[in-house]
VOPAGU-2260 file (C-alpha; in pm, 1 decimal, decimal comma):
REM VOPAGU-2260
SITE   aa  ch    i         X         Y         Z
SITE  MET   A    0     712,1     396,5    1240,5
SITE  ALA   A    1     383,9     471,4    1065,7
SITE  GLU   A    2     247,8     822,2    1029,2
SITE  ILE   A    3    -105,8     854,9    1171,1
SITE  ARG   A    4    -330,7    1150,4    1094,9
SITE  LEU   A    5    -639,1    1183,5    1312,1
SITE  ARG   A    6    -942,7    1384,2    1206,6
SITE  GLU   A    7   -1049,6    1438,5    1566,2
SITE  PRO   A    8    -860,8    1408,8    1894,8
SITE  LEU   A    9    -869,2    1071,9    2073,7
SITE  ALA   A   10    -838,1    1000,8    2443,1
SITE  GLY   A   11    -485,4     910,0    2551,9
SITE  ALA   A   12    -565,6     541,2    2598,9
SITE  ASP   A   13    -742,5     524,5    2259,8
SITE  ALA   A   14    -451,2     691,4    2081,0
SITE  ALA   A   15    -203,6     455,2    2248,7
SITE  LEU   A   16    -411,3     150,3    2150,5
SITE  LEU   A   17    -432,5     266,5    1790,8
SITE  GLU   A   18     -58,9     333,4    1773,1
SITE  ARG   A   19      19,9      -7,1    1922,2
SITE  CYS   A   20    -200,8    -188,9    1673,4
SITE  VAL   A   21     -47,4       7,7    1387,5
SITE  ASN   A   22     316,6     -54,4    1475,1
SITE  ASP   A   23     295,7    -395,4    1645,2
SITE  SER   A   24     198,9    -680,8    1413,4
SITE  ALA   A   25     109,1    -907,0    1707,5
SITE  ALA   A   26    -132,9    -646,2    1843,7
SITE  TRP   A   27    -289,1    -612,8    1498,3
SITE  GLN   A   28    -328,9    -988,3    1458,8
SITE  ALA   A   29    -499,5   -1004,2    1799,1
SITE  LEU   A   30    -783,4    -775,6    1688,7
SITE  PRO   A   31   -1111,0    -948,0    1589,9
SITE  LYS   A   32   -1123,7    -955,5    1210,9
SITE  LEU   A   33   -1428,7    -867,4    1003,3
SITE  GLY   A   34   -1274,1    -972,2     673,9
SITE  GLU   A   35    -951,3   -1079,0     501,0
SITE  ALA   A   36    -843,8   -1043,7     138,1
SITE  ARG   A   37    -517,7   -1062,7     -57,4
SITE  ARG   A   38    -426,9    -698,5     -13,1
SITE  SER   A   39    -645,7    -590,3     278,0
SITE  SER   A   40    -761,1    -684,3     625,0
SITE  VAL   A   41   -1049,0    -535,5     825,0
SITE  ALA   A   42   -1062,8    -544,9    1205,1
SITE  ARG   A   43   -1288,1    -414,4    1480,8
SITE  MET   A   44   -1137,0    -198,0    1754,4
SITE  GLN   A   45   -1325,4     -91,6    2065,2
SITE  LEU   A   46   -1237,4     262,1    2176,1
SITE  SER   A   47   -1379,3     461,4    2464,0
SITE  ALA   A   48   -1548,5     685,2    2204,8
SITE  GLY   A   49   -1723,8     382,5    2057,0
SITE  PRO   A   50   -1663,4      88,6    1822,4
SITE  THR   A   51   -1442,6     154,3    1521,2
SITE  VAL   A   52   -1337,9     -30,3    1208,5
SITE  VAL   A   53    -974,4     -33,2    1094,0
SITE  LYS   A   54    -890,5    -128,0     735,6
SITE  ARG   A   55    -529,5    -212,5     661,2
SITE  TYR   A   56    -412,2    -219,2     300,1
SITE  SER   A   57     -84,7    -378,6     191,1
SITE  GLU   A   58      97,0    -293,0    -131,7
SITE  PRO   A   59     285,6    -596,0    -266,3
SITE  ALA   A   60     570,7    -588,4    -517,0
SITE  GLY   A   61     469,6    -415,1    -841,0
SITE  PHE   A   62     178,8    -231,1    -683,8
SITE  ARG   A   63     417,8     -74,1    -435,0
SITE  LEU   A   64     613,6      89,3    -717,1
SITE  LEU   A   65     294,1     249,5    -845,9
SITE  THR   A   66     251,4     434,4    -514,8
SITE  PHE   A   67     575,5     633,0    -544,0
SITE  ALA   A   68     505,7     995,9    -445,3
SITE  ARG   A   69     131,5     926,3    -472,3
SITE  ARG   A   70    -147,3     912,2    -216,7
SITE  SER   A   71    -200,6     581,6     -39,5
SITE  ARG   A   72    -525,1     391,4     -78,0
SITE  ALA   A   73    -625,4     481,8     277,2
SITE  GLU   A   74    -575,8     852,9     212,2
SITE  ARG   A   75    -765,5     833,7    -118,0
SITE  GLU   A   76   -1051,6     656,3      52,2
SITE  ALA   A   77   -1059,5     906,4     340,1
SITE  ARG   A   78   -1072,2    1198,9      97,0
SITE  ALA   A   79   -1339,1    1030,4    -114,2
SITE  LEU   A   80   -1557,9     966,0     189,9
SITE  ASP   A   81   -1515,8    1330,9     290,8
SITE  LEU   A   82   -1629,3    1430,8     -57,4
SITE  ALA   A   83   -1935,6    1205,6     -39,4
SITE  ALA   A   84   -2015,1    1325,1     314,3
SITE  ALA   A   85   -2028,8    1683,8     190,0
SITE  ALA   A   86   -2320,1    1579,0     -33,9
SITE  VAL   A   87   -2490,5    1332,6     203,4
SITE  PRO   A   88   -2371,7    1402,9     560,7
SITE  ASP   A   89   -2608,7    1145,9     710,7
SITE  GLY   A   90   -2532,3     876,4     454,8
SITE  VAL   A   91   -2157,8     820,5     481,9
SITE  ILE   A   92   -1949,9     641,6     745,3
SITE  ARG   A   93   -1747,3     892,5     950,2
SITE  VAL   A   94   -1370,7     896,0     898,0
SITE  LEU   A   95   -1169,8     916,8    1220,6
SITE  GLY   A   96    -822,9     911,0    1068,5
SITE  TRP   A   97    -577,0     736,7     840,9
SITE  GLY   A   98    -212,6     635,1     844,6
SITE  GLU   A   99      59,5     494,2     624,7
SITE  GLU   A  100     415,6     367,4     620,7
SITE  ARG   A  101     646,9     444,0     330,5
SITE  ARG   A  102     989,5     327,5     223,4
SITE  LEU   A  103    1185,0     522,3     -36,7
SITE  GLY   A  104     871,2     716,6    -122,6
SITE  CYS   A  105     658,4     402,7    -182,4
SITE  VAL   A  106     366,6     292,1      35,2
SITE  GLU   A  107     425,8     -41,8     209,5
SITE  TRP   A  108      90,8     -35,6     382,0
SITE  SER   A  109    -178,0     210,2     487,1
SITE  LEU   A  110    -481,7     203,8     713,0
SITE  LEU   A  111    -813,9     380,7     746,5
SITE  VAL   A  112   -1001,1     424,9    1075,9
SITE  THR   A  113   -1377,0     484,9    1063,2
SITE  ALA   A  114   -1670,6     473,1    1299,9
SITE  GLU   A  115   -1858,1     141,9    1296,0
SITE  LEU   A  116   -2221,2     117,2    1193,6
SITE  GLU   A  117   -2307,7    -145,7    1451,3
SITE  ARG   A  118   -2508,9    -456,0    1359,9
SITE  SER   A  119   -2500,8    -371,7     991,3
SITE  PHE   A  120   -2408,9    -563,9     677,9
SITE  ASP   A  121   -2344,6    -476,6     315,6
SITE  LEU   A  122   -2600,2    -534,1      41,3
SITE  ARG   A  123   -2438,7    -859,4     -72,4
SITE  ARG   A  124   -2595,0   -1034,6     224,9
SITE  ILE   A  125   -2955,7    -956,5     132,1
SITE  LYS   A  126   -2965,9   -1226,7    -135,4
SITE  THR   A  127   -2901,9   -1486,6     136,7
SITE  LEU   A  128   -3190,8   -1370,1     358,0
SITE  ALA   A  129   -3541,6   -1512,3     357,4
SITE  GLY   A  130   -3891,5   -1430,8     475,6
SITE  ARG   A  131   -3959,6   -1120,4     682,6
SITE  GLU   A  132   -3589,1   -1041,1     721,3
SITE  ARG   A  133   -3543,0   -1027,0     344,8
SITE  SER   A  134   -3859,5    -825,6     276,6
SITE  ASP   A  135   -3767,1    -570,0     545,2
SITE  ALA   A  136   -3418,0    -531,8     397,4
SITE  VAL   A  137   -3556,3    -487,6      44,9
SITE  ARG   A  138   -3803,4    -227,3     170,5
SITE  ALA   A  139   -3524,9     -32,3     342,4
SITE  VAL   A  140   -3319,2     -33,5      22,8
SITE  GLN   A  141   -3615,4      84,2    -185,6
SITE  ASP   A  142   -3712,8     352,9      63,8
SITE  ARG   A  143   -3369,9     509,2     119,5
SITE  LEU   A  144   -3105,8     417,0    -134,5
SITE  PRO   A  145   -3256,6     590,0    -443,2
SITE  GLN   A  146   -3272,5     920,7    -255,4
SITE  LEU   A  147   -2920,7     877,6    -120,1
SITE  VAL   A  148   -2777,2     816,5    -468,1
SITE  ALA   A  149   -2975,9    1109,9    -608,0
SITE  ARG   A  150   -2838,9    1340,4    -337,5
SITE  LEU   A  151   -2486,6    1218,3    -407,3
SITE  HIS   A  152   -2532,5    1300,8    -774,9
SITE  ALA   A  153   -2692,7    1636,8    -696,1
SITE  GLY   A  154   -2367,3    1720,3    -517,9
SITE  ARG   A  155   -2188,0    1632,5    -845,9
SITE  VAL   A  156   -2013,1    1335,8    -685,3
SITE  PHE   A  157   -1942,2    1045,8    -922,7
SITE  ALA   A  158   -1890,9     731,1    -712,0
SITE  ALA   A  159   -1737,1     531,0   -1003,1
SITE  THR   A  160   -1741,4     204,8    -798,9
SITE  LEU   A  161   -2081,0     203,8    -628,3
SITE  ARG   A  162   -2098,2    -171,3    -568,0
SITE  GLY   A  163   -2317,5    -364,1    -326,5
SITE  LYS   A  164   -2023,4    -411,9     -92,6
SITE  ASN   A  165   -1989,4     -31,6     -70,4
SITE  VAL   A  166   -2334,4      12,7      86,6
SITE  LEU   A  167   -2418,3     -82,1     445,2
SITE  LEU   A  168   -2765,3    -151,6     581,9
SITE  GLN   A  169   -2849,9    -136,9     952,4
SITE  PRO   A  170   -3166,9    -351,2     975,0
SITE  ALA   A  171   -3279,7    -225,1    1316,5
SITE  THR   A  172   -3308,1     134,1    1190,9
SITE  GLY   A  173   -3320,9      91,7     813,6
SITE  ARG   A  174   -3024,6     326,0     785,4
SITE  ILE   A  175   -2818,0     313,0     466,1
SITE  ALA   A  176   -2455,4     431,1     465,5
SITE  LEU   A  177   -2179,0     441,7     204,3
SITE  ILE   A  178   -1830,3     303,4     266,3
SITE  ASP   A  179   -1513,0     238,2      65,7
SITE  LEU   A  180   -1537,0     471,7    -236,0
SITE  PRO   A  181   -1167,4     526,0    -323,1
SITE  TYR   A  182   -1240,1     641,7    -680,2
SITE  ALA   A  183   -1521,1     887,0    -606,2
SITE  ARG   A  184   -1457,7    1232,4    -747,6
SITE  ALA   A  185   -1626,0    1566,9    -797,6
SITE  VAL   A  186   -1743,1    1630,1   -1154,5
SITE  SER   A  187   -1790,6    1984,0   -1282,2
SITE  ARG   A  188   -2052,9    1873,5   -1535,1
SITE  PHE   A  189   -2244,4    1581,8   -1393,6
SITE  GLY   A  190   -2423,7    1413,4   -1681,8
SITE  THR   A  191   -2631,6    1115,4   -1784,6
SITE  ARG   A  192   -2331,2     888,4   -1837,8
SITE  HIS   A  193   -2225,0     941,8   -1474,3
SITE  ARG   A  194   -2574,1     858,1   -1349,2
SITE  GLU   A  195   -2601,0     550,0   -1566,6
SITE  ARG   A  196   -2260,1     410,6   -1473,5
SITE  ASP   A  197   -2319,2     445,3   -1097,9
SITE  LEU   A  198   -2665,5     291,2   -1131,3
SITE  ALA   A  199   -2533,1      15,5   -1360,3
SITE  ILE   A  200   -2261,7     -94,5   -1119,4
SITE  LEU   A  201   -2509,6     -81,9    -831,1
SITE  SER   A  202   -2759,2    -287,6   -1033,2
SITE  LEU   A  203   -2515,4    -579,3   -1058,5
SITE  GLU   A  204   -2584,2    -649,2    -690,5
SITE  LEU   A  205   -2940,7    -519,5    -664,0
SITE  SER   A  206   -3048,7    -753,0    -945,4
SITE  ARG   A  207   -2965,5   -1044,6    -717,4
SITE  PHE   A  208   -3249,9    -963,8    -479,3
SITE  LEU   A  209   -3479,5    -714,1    -656,2
SITE  SER   A  210   -3734,7    -835,2    -908,7
SITE  GLY   A  211   -3767,3    -663,5   -1244,2
SITE  ALA   A  212   -4064,9    -462,7   -1119,2
SITE  GLU   A  213   -3880,1    -366,3    -801,0
SITE  TRP   A  214   -3579,9    -247,1   -1004,4
SITE  GLN   A  215   -3810,8     -37,4   -1222,2
SITE  ASP   A  216   -3955,8     111,5    -903,6
SITE  PHE   A  217   -3603,7     181,1    -772,5
SITE  LEU   A  218   -3518,2     375,2   -1088,8
SITE  ALA   A  219   -3849,1     564,7   -1075,4
SITE  ARG   A  220   -3776,1     670,0    -717,6
SITE  TYR   A  221   -3424,5     775,5    -817,6
SITE  ARG   A  222   -3555,2     985,4   -1108,5
SITE  ALA   A  223   -3818,2    1152,1    -888,5
SITE  ALA   A  224   -3563,6    1237,1    -618,1
SITE  ALA   A  225   -3312,1    1364,6    -875,8
SITE  ARG   A  226   -3577,4    1588,4   -1037,9
SITE  GLU   A  227   -3666,9    1736,8    -699,6
SITE  LEU   A  228   -3297,1    1820,6    -657,5
SITE  GLY   A  229   -3284,5    2002,4    -991,3
SITE  ALA   A  230   -3175,0    1735,0   -1241,2
SITE  ARG   A  231   -3305,6    1779,8   -1596,8
SITE  ASP   A  232   -3175,9    1467,4   -1769,7
SITE  THR   A  233   -3342,7    1195,3   -1565,6
SITE  GLU   A  234   -3615,7    1087,1   -1811,0
SITE  ILE   A  235   -3365,9     917,6   -2041,5
SITE  VAL   A  236   -3218,2     719,2   -1750,5
SITE  ASN   A  237   -3416,9     396,8   -1785,5
SITE  ALA   A  238   -3372,5      24,9   -1722,7
SITE  GLU   A  239   -3269,7     -50,8   -2081,6
SITE  ARG   A  240   -2990,3     208,7   -2094,1
SITE  VAL   A  241   -2863,9     112,6   -1748,8
SITE  ALA   A  242   -2868,9    -256,6   -1848,0
SITE  ARG   A  243   -2645,5    -187,8   -2150,4
SITE  VAL   A  244   -2387,9     -16,1   -1931,0
SITE  ALA   A  245   -2417,7    -295,1   -1672,2
SITE  ALA   A  246   -2342,2    -553,9   -1942,5
SITE  ARG   A  247   -2013,6    -378,5   -2019,2
SITE  VAL   A  248   -1897,9    -316,7   -1662,6
SITE  GLY   A  249   -2015,1    -663,2   -1557,3
SITE  HIS   A  250   -1810,6    -829,8   -1836,0
SITE  ARG   A  251   -2121,6    -965,7   -2005,9
SITE  THR   A  252   -2036,8    -850,9   -2358,9
SITE  ARG   A  253   -1791,2   -1031,7   -2586,4
SITE  ALA   A  254   -1533,6    -754,0   -2575,0
SITE  SER   A  255   -1548,2    -702,5   -2198,0
SITE  SER   A  256   -1541,7   -1079,9   -2137,3
SITE  ALA   A  257   -1232,8   -1112,1   -2356,2
SITE  ARG   A  258   -1057,2    -834,1   -2165,9
SITE  LYS   A  259   -1142,9   -1004,3   -1837,9
SITE  ARG   A  260    -997,8   -1336,5   -1957,6
SITE  LEU   A  261    -676,8   -1166,7   -2073,5
SITE  ARG   A  262    -632,5    -995,7   -1736,0
SITE  SER   A  263    -693,1   -1324,2   -1556,4
SITE  ARG   A  264    -430,2   -1501,6   -1768,9
SITE  PHE   A  265    -179,4   -1222,3   -1713,0
SITE  ARG   A  266    -224,0   -1240,5   -1334,4
SITE  ARG   A  267    -118,5   -1606,3   -1352,5
SITE  THR   A  268     208,3   -1533,0   -1532,5
SITE  ARG   A  269     534,7   -1483,3   -1340,0
SITE  ILE   A  270     520,4   -1107,8   -1393,7
SITE  GLY   A  271     155,4   -1095,5   -1294,2
SITE  GLU   A  272     220,7   -1288,3    -974,0
SITE  TRP   A  273     508,3   -1055,2    -888,2
SITE  MET   A  274     293,2    -746,4    -946,0
SITE  THR   A  275      -3,5    -870,7    -742,5
SITE  GLY   A  276     198,3   -1041,0    -470,3
SITE  HIS   A  277     -19,3   -1353,1    -504,3
SITE  ARG   A  278     110,0   -1694,2    -611,4
SITE  TYR   A  279    -138,5   -1924,0    -780,6
SITE  ALA   A  280    -133,2   -2300,3    -735,3
SITE  ARG   A  281      48,5   -2484,4   -1014,1
SITE  SER   A  282     -79,7   -2796,3   -1185,2
SITE  GLY   A  283     106,9   -3119,1   -1118,3
SITE  GLY   A  284     296,1   -3116,2   -1448,7
SITE  GLU   A  285     398,2   -2751,4   -1429,4
SITE  ARG   A  286     737,2   -2666,7   -1288,7
SITE  ASP   A  287     823,5   -2365,3   -1072,9
């Protein structure tokens, strides 16, 4: 049986539904899915308290060994969201609880339960929009996201993986909210390199729908908000410096591209497939 830790009490029927979906694979499969990946699945669950999102993470083969006596991904993500919420209470999805199942000290799977930001989508979708819908989404991002990131940094929180998929936009209200930041951490001395890395990773997605002038405006708004919150190192955070960091983290330099190719080749070896729990298709002349 899985261990479930709730952040706030649930009604009896809600708690029973959550427990059933956690421990009964058929009940989990019956939930409407929002997304599926190799090691994770995201479903919507309607509770009396409101709509919720449940993320279930599996730990295949080699990855499972790495979880021995360590926190599960769901717990890490819950703690990271709590950390971010302390800096931006109105800009982070609320955590309702998390759970996990272990065997011999290793995590087999874990899950995170959060409130749902209804009728929202992550920033990756903006590049597919057109016309008024696209311009409204871009305006919401420009108006709110620079301040949100600046407030996060003012709280000395380094997101580390602030990607487009980690930011939700609710078009009806223009609300921006952060999700899925498992590597966020508090930094005692928050410096320029932390600012530039978070902005660089975020720029990999923003560059898909912001023009060069709009990106410059985004950075100017970020610098202004950060200065108002007491930052003293913002003037050297510019598009050129952020672009150099983005080239490295986006595997656009020779060295980073080579490392990416090596990791890709390793994942397709027998050991790599065992560690990731994913089996790649073999060519016709290649034997199993």
